[in-house]
Structure formats: C-alpha cells, structure tokens
C-alpha positions in Angstrom: 70.1 147.4 160.9 69.7 148.5 157.3 66.9 151.1 157.1 65.3 152.3 153.8 63.5 155.6 154.3 60.9 157.0 151.9 60.2 160.7 152.3 58.7 163.3 150.0 61.1 166.0 151.3 64.8 166.0 152.2 67.6 168.6 151.8 68.9 168.7 148.2 71.8 170.6 146.6 69.2 172.8 144.8 67.0 173.3 147.9 68.9 172.8 151.2 66.0 173.9 153.3 63.6 171.2 151.8 62.7 169.0 154.8 66.0 170.0 156.5 64.9 168.9 160.0 64.6 165.2 158.8 68.4 165.1 158.3 69.0 165.7 162.1 66.5 163.0 162.9 68.0 160.5 160.5 71.5 161.2 161.9 70.2 160.3 165.3 69.1 156.9 163.9 72.4 156.4 162.2 74.2 157.3 165.4 72.6 154.2 167.0 74.5 151.9 164.6 71.9 151.8 161.8 72.7 152.1 158.1 70.2 154.4 156.3 69.3 154.9 152.7 67.0 157.8 152.0 64.7 157.7 149.0 63.4 161.1 147.9 61.8 162.4 144.7 64.3 164.2 142.5 64.2 167.9 141.8 65.5 167.1 138.3 64.8 164.4 135.8 67.6 161.8 136.4 68.3 159.3 139.1 71.1 160.5 141.4 72.7 158.6 144.3 75.0 160.3 146.7 76.7 159.4 150.0 75.8 162.3 152.2 78.0 161.1 155.1 79.1 158.0 156.8 76.1 155.6 157.2 73.6 157.8 155.2 73.0 157.5 151.4 70.5 159.6 149.5 68.8 158.4 146.3 66.9 161.1 144.4 64.6 159.3 142.0 62.8 160.7 138.9 59.1 160.6 138.5 58.3 162.8 135.5 60.0 161.7 132.3 59.8 164.3 129.6 58.5 167.1 131.8 60.0 169.2 134.6 59.1 167.8 138.1 56.4 170.1 139.6 55.4 168.4 142.8 57.7 170.5 144.9 57.5 173.8 143.0 55.7 175.4 146.0 58.0 174.0 148.8 55.7 171.1 149.4 53.7 168.4 147.7 50.2 169.5 148.8 50.7 173.3 148.0 52.1 172.3 144.6 49.1 170.1 143.8 46.7 172.9 144.8 48.4 175.5 142.5 49.6 173.5 139.5 47.5 171.4 137.1 50.7 169.8 135.8 51.6 168.8 139.4 48.2 167.1 139.7 48.9 165.2 136.4 52.3 164.1 137.7 50.9 162.6 140.9 50.1 159.1 139.5 53.6 158.9 138.0 55.1 160.0 141.3 53.2 157.2 143.2 54.3 154.6 140.6 57.9 155.8 140.6 57.9 155.7 144.4 56.7 152.1 144.4 59.2 151.1 141.8 62.3 152.6 143.3 61.3 151.5 146.8 61.1 147.9 145.6 64.3 148.2 143.6 66.4 149.7 146.4 64.9 147.5 149.1 66.3 144.5 147.3 69.5 146.2 146.1 70.3 147.4 149.6 69.0 144.2 151.3 67.0 146.5 153.6 65.8 145.1 156.9 62.9 147.6 157.3 61.2 150.5 155.5 60.4 153.7 157.3 57.9 155.8 155.4 57.4 159.4 156.3 53.9 160.9 156.0 50.9 158.4 155.7 50.2 160.1 152.3 52.1 159.9 150.0 55.1 158.0 151.5 53.1 155.5 153.6 50.7 154.9 150.7 53.5 154.1 148.3 55.1 151.8 150.8 51.8 150.0 151.6 51.2 149.4 147.9 54.8 148.0 147.5 54.4 145.5 150.3 53.5 142.6 148.0 56.9 143.1 146.3 58.9 144.0 149.4 58.2 141.6 152.3 60.0 143.4 155.1 58.5 145.3 158.0 57.0 148.8 157.5 57.0 151.7 160.0 54.9 154.7 158.9 55.2 158.1 160.6 52.6 160.9 160.3 54.0 164.4 160.5 51.1 166.7 160.2 49.9 167.7 156.7 49.0 164.0 156.0 46.5 164.1 158.8 45.0 167.5 157.8 43.5 166.3 154.5 39.9 166.7 153.5 37.7 164.2 155.5 36.4 162.3 152.6 35.7 158.6 152.1 38.7 158.1 149.7 41.1 159.8 152.3 39.7 157.6 155.1 40.1 154.5 153.0 43.7 155.4 152.0 44.7 156.2 155.6 43.1 152.9 156.9 44.9 151.0 154.1 48.3 152.4 155.1 47.7 151.7 158.8 46.6 148.1 158.2 49.7 147.4 156.1 52.1 149.1 158.5 53.7 147.0 161.3 54.0 150.1 163.4 52.1 153.4 162.9 53.6 156.5 164.6 52.7 160.2 164.8 54.7 163.1 166.2 52.2 164.4 168.8 49.2 163.4 170.8 47.3 166.0 168.8 48.0 164.1 165.6 47.0 160.8 167.3 43.6 162.4 168.0 43.5 163.6 164.4 44.1 160.1 163.2 41.2 158.9 165.3 39.0 161.5 163.7 39.6 159.7 160.3 38.5 156.4 161.9 42.0 155.0 162.6 42.2 153.0 165.9 44.0 155.4 168.2 45.1 152.6 170.6 47.2 151.2 167.8 49.1 154.4 167.1 52.1 155.4 169.1 53.5 158.9 169.6 57.2 159.7 169.1 57.6 163.5 169.4 60.1 165.4 167.2 63.4 166.5 168.6 66.0 169.2 168.1 69.8 169.3 167.9 70.4 171.2 171.1 74.1 171.6 170.3 73.4 173.5 167.1 70.5 175.5 168.5 71.7 177.2 171.7 71.0 180.6 173.3 72.9 183.8 172.4 73.2 187.1 174.1 71.8 190.1 172.3 72.0 193.7 173.5 68.4 194.8 173.2 68.9 198.5 173.6 65.1 198.9 174.3 64.3 197.4 170.9 62.4 194.1 170.6 63.0 191.9 167.5 60.2 189.4 166.8 60.9 186.4 164.6 58.7 184.3 162.4 60.1 181.3 160.5 57.4 179.6 158.4 56.7 178.6 154.9 54.4 181.3 153.6 51.3 179.3 153.0 47.7 180.2 153.9 47.4 177.7 156.8 50.6 179.2 158.3 48.6 182.4 159.0 51.7 184.7 158.9 49.4 187.6 157.9 47.8 187.3 161.4 51.1 188.5 162.9 51.2 191.5 160.5 47.7 192.4 161.5 48.4 192.0 165.2 51.4 194.3 164.9 49.3 196.9 163.1 47.0 197.2 166.0 49.7 197.9 168.6 49.8 201.6 169.6 52.4 203.5 167.6 54.4 204.4 170.6 55.0 200.7 171.3 55.2 199.6 167.7 58.1 201.9 167.0 60.3 199.8 169.3 59.3 196.6 167.5 60.8 194.9 164.5 59.4 191.8 162.8 61.7 189.6 160.8 60.0 186.9 158.6 62.2 184.0 157.4 60.4 182.0 154.8 59.0 182.0 151.3 56.0 180.7 149.5 52.8 181.6 147.6 51.6 183.9 150.3 54.6 186.2 150.1 53.0 188.7 147.7 49.8 189.0 149.8 51.9 189.6 152.9 54.0 192.3 151.2 50.7 194.0 150.0 49.3 193.9 153.5 52.6 195.4 155.0 52.4 198.3 152.5 48.6 198.9 153.0 49.1 198.9 156.8 52.1 201.3 156.7 54.4 198.7 158.3 57.3 198.7 155.9 59.7 200.1 158.6 58.8 197.4 161.1 58.3 194.3 158.9 61.2 192.7 157.0 60.7 189.7 154.7 64.0 187.9 154.5 63.0 185.1 152.1 64.0 181.5 152.7 66.8 181.2 155.2 69.0 178.1 154.8 68.7 175.7 157.7 72.4 176.0 158.4 71.8 179.7 159.0 68.7 179.3 161.2 70.6 179.0 164.5 72.2 182.5 163.8 68.8 183.9 162.8 67.2 182.7 166.1 70.0 184.2 168.2 69.3 187.5 166.5 65.7 187.8 167.8 64.0 188.2 171.2 61.1 185.9 170.8 59.3 183.8 168.1 55.8 183.6 166.9 54.2 180.6 165.2 50.7 181.5 164.0 50.2 178.3 162.1 46.9 176.5 162.5 48.2 173.3 160.8 51.0 171.5 162.6 51.9 168.2 164.0 54.7 169.1 166.5 56.5 172.1 165.0 60.3 171.6 164.8 60.5 175.3 164.4 59.0 175.7 167.8 61.6 173.3 169.2 64.5 175.0 167.6 63.4 178.3 169.1 62.9 176.9 172.5 66.4 175.2 172.3 67.8 178.6 171.4 66.4 180.1 174.6 63.5 181.9 173.0 60.0 182.1 174.3 57.4 181.2 171.6 53.9 182.5 171.0 51.8 179.9 169.2 48.3 178.7 168.6 46.7 176.5 171.2 45.5 173.0 170.3 47.6 172.2 167.1 50.4 170.3 168.9 52.2 173.4 170.1 50.8 173.0 173.6 52.8 169.7 173.8 56.0 171.8 173.8 54.9 175.2 175.0 53.4 175.8 178.5 51.4 179.0 178.6 53.1 181.5 180.9 56.2 179.3 181.4 58.1 179.2 178.1 55.7 181.2 175.9 52.1 182.1 175.4 49.3 180.2 173.7 46.4 181.8 171.9 43.2 180.5 170.1 43.8 180.0 166.4 43.0 183.0 164.2 42.5 185.2 167.3 44.5 188.3 166.2 43.4 190.3 169.2 44.8 187.8 171.7 47.9 187.4 169.7 48.4 191.2 169.8 48.0 191.2 173.6 50.6 188.4 173.9 53.1 190.3 171.7 52.7 193.4 173.9 53.1 191.4 177.1 56.2 189.7 175.8 57.8 192.9 174.4 57.3 195.0 177.6 59.5 193.0 179.9 63.1 192.0 179.5 62.8 190.0 182.8 59.9 188.0 181.4 61.9 187.3 178.2 64.9 186.1 180.3 62.8 183.9 182.6 60.8 182.3 179.8 63.9 181.9 177.7 65.7 180.0 180.5 62.7 177.7 180.9 62.5 177.2 177.1 66.1 176.1 176.9 65.9 173.8 179.9 62.7 172.2 178.6 64.3 171.5 175.2 67.3 169.9 176.9 65.1 167.7 179.1 62.3 166.7 176.7 63.3 167.2 173.1 67.0 166.1 172.6 67.5 164.6 169.1 69.1 161.5 170.7 65.7 160.6 172.3 64.2 160.5 168.8 66.9 158.1 167.6 66.3 155.9 170.6 62.5 155.8 170.2 62.6 155.3 166.4 65.0 152.5 166.9 62.6 150.9 169.5 59.8 151.2 166.9 61.9 149.4 164.3 62.6 146.5 166.7 58.9 146.3 167.5 58.1 146.2 163.8 60.6 143.4 163.2 59.1 141.3 166.0 55.6 141.8 164.8 56.6 140.9 161.2 58.2 137.7 162.4 55.2 136.6 164.3 52.8 136.9 161.3 
C-alpha cells in the first residue's frame, strides 16, 4: 500500500529531535510492506525531497515565500503561534501550502491512502483537500490538537475533520474522552496507543553509590510544568536533597524561568539543564538516571514515558492525562494529581529512598513495555486502520 502521511513535525537535518518518535512509528508501518511518503513543512524556504531509507521518502514543503518560516521556531506549531505574530500571519499560507502539496503528491505518488497526524492542523488540511484527492483518509489525534480552547470554531473544525475522515484515531482512551468533550461521537473514534522501540530503549546497569539521579525529558513549555519538579526538589530536607541530582533534557521558552527558579531556590548544585538531547542519544541519557518524572498536564500518551519504561525506569507522572494508561501506581511508578507539588515531592522521596523499590519497579516497567507497547503492535494496528478506511471508502 502507498501511504501519504501529513505531519507538522518530523525529524529534519536542522532539527533531528523534531517529532523524532514518529520516525519509529512510520518504520513500523513500512516494515509491514507499505511504501510511505512523509509530507512535513520545511524549516527553510525551498521544496526538498529526500529518501530517508528504503520505503520511506520525506518531502519538506515551503509555506512562507519571502519570509523565514516561523511556525516551528518554538519547537512546536502551537507554542510558535502563541509567541510570534509573524507565525500567526503565516498560518493561512501554511494551511494552503499543505493542501496544495498534499494534492500534488497524492497524485504524483499514486497514493492509496492519506494518514494525517493531529486533527489540527494536519487533519484539517487533509479534510479540505478531499474534493481534490478522492482517496481514503485516516486522521490520528496525538494530544495538543485535543487540548485547544473549547470554542465554537474549534468544535466545528474538529467535527469537520472527523466527518471527512474514513477512520478517526487517538493515542489514548483519555484523548477519546477529550474528543467527546468537543462534541465528537466517541463511539466512532478508535484508540491506537503509541509504542516504543524496545530494542533501542533497554535497561542499563548504573552503580548508584548512594546517589540518586532523577531525569526529566520534556519540551520546556508552561503546560509541561517542569518548574513543579524544581519546586518539589527544593522542599526536600537538605540531608536527603544532597544525595539527589536532577538532569533536565529539553529546551523551550520556559528555560529562562526555570534557570531563574533554580538560582533563587539555591539548587544550582542539584539541577542541571542539559538543553535539547538528540533522540539518538536519548537511550544513553535514560540509562544514566535512576527514575524519570513527567510533570506535564497536557499529554495524549507520552512516548517519553514509554521510552523510560522500556529502559527499565520507574516513572512519576500526573494522573488522568493519559499517563495512567501506561503507569500503574505502585507497580512501575507513581501517579500524582496535576500541579500537586507536595504529593510529587513525597513520591520523589519514596522513590529515592529504596534501591530495592527502584529495581522492582524498573523490572515491572520493562516487562510492561515489552508486553503492551512494542512498536510492531503500532504498525499492525495502523495497518488494520488503513484497511478499514479502504473498505469504508469503497462502500460509499
């Protein structure tokens, strides 16, 4: 099957961490005998086509003639729109360019099916292109697209995308519930949970020597709540805190605020901001820490959580934002109420005090990743969704 994928993020030579997890998922689809062309907005002004590997081509298309593309200046479309007036002005051109190149390459590649990532913007562009591209459409919601302001225009856009999609998918039951909150018919939306490359992300053995290294790997955005971890650390008694080290892998508009908070709380010895860590280096980063924290209050089903679990690491994460579909409280990590810094602090202390607890939870984390979240399962379930879309399209 020839699949044309439309996504607003995918690894690029200038930004290899930009949507890196999608590459593993697309490889799983390719490995089932499909041929995949990925359409992604360009980080420069020209059209560039490259063969990434056997069975996968990447087309980076321009959307801002005459000006530098700004819709990904903040490591994401929505953060860029919030910060940059120029990015907001480029949004209509981005949508039109997406429709144009989707139509062009659907015909050029003789695609059998379109798979659009994110209901907005990818799904919206694909839905608008359907009069020109009469092939099945599968739309997949990842998270940010179902955390938009609940306004009539957003509801109408999401409903329009769903109606024009042959199959609508989301990555967690939590997101299916979110879709329902915008008025979408939940019974018509299927869940295909994210996966992880368990061969790339595997446990390591670290000599702890009494020290506990805590990891955070997040884009530094307000909704990711990384400052909550810093505040939780500051409230731990000094005698315990001296044995803790927090390593933050990630970058974004919140970095300066986090650095200021670290200085004001006197935590420069304990907290280390590493900047953006390339995805190819993330397995090594995970093998260097004892447990992970994901304080984000806006997720779908965090691939970062899955990568940590597959690496044999317990995870502390917020309850009720999809994380509880991978993390079982007390088995492979701890869950705490969003924004509850005090409970987060207690969870850190419990995790840090016991090497036996870390080992037991880490073993459960690895086994759960192997059993429930192998990347091959995603390829199989996406492939099944494609075949369902083909059959529905033929019966119309």
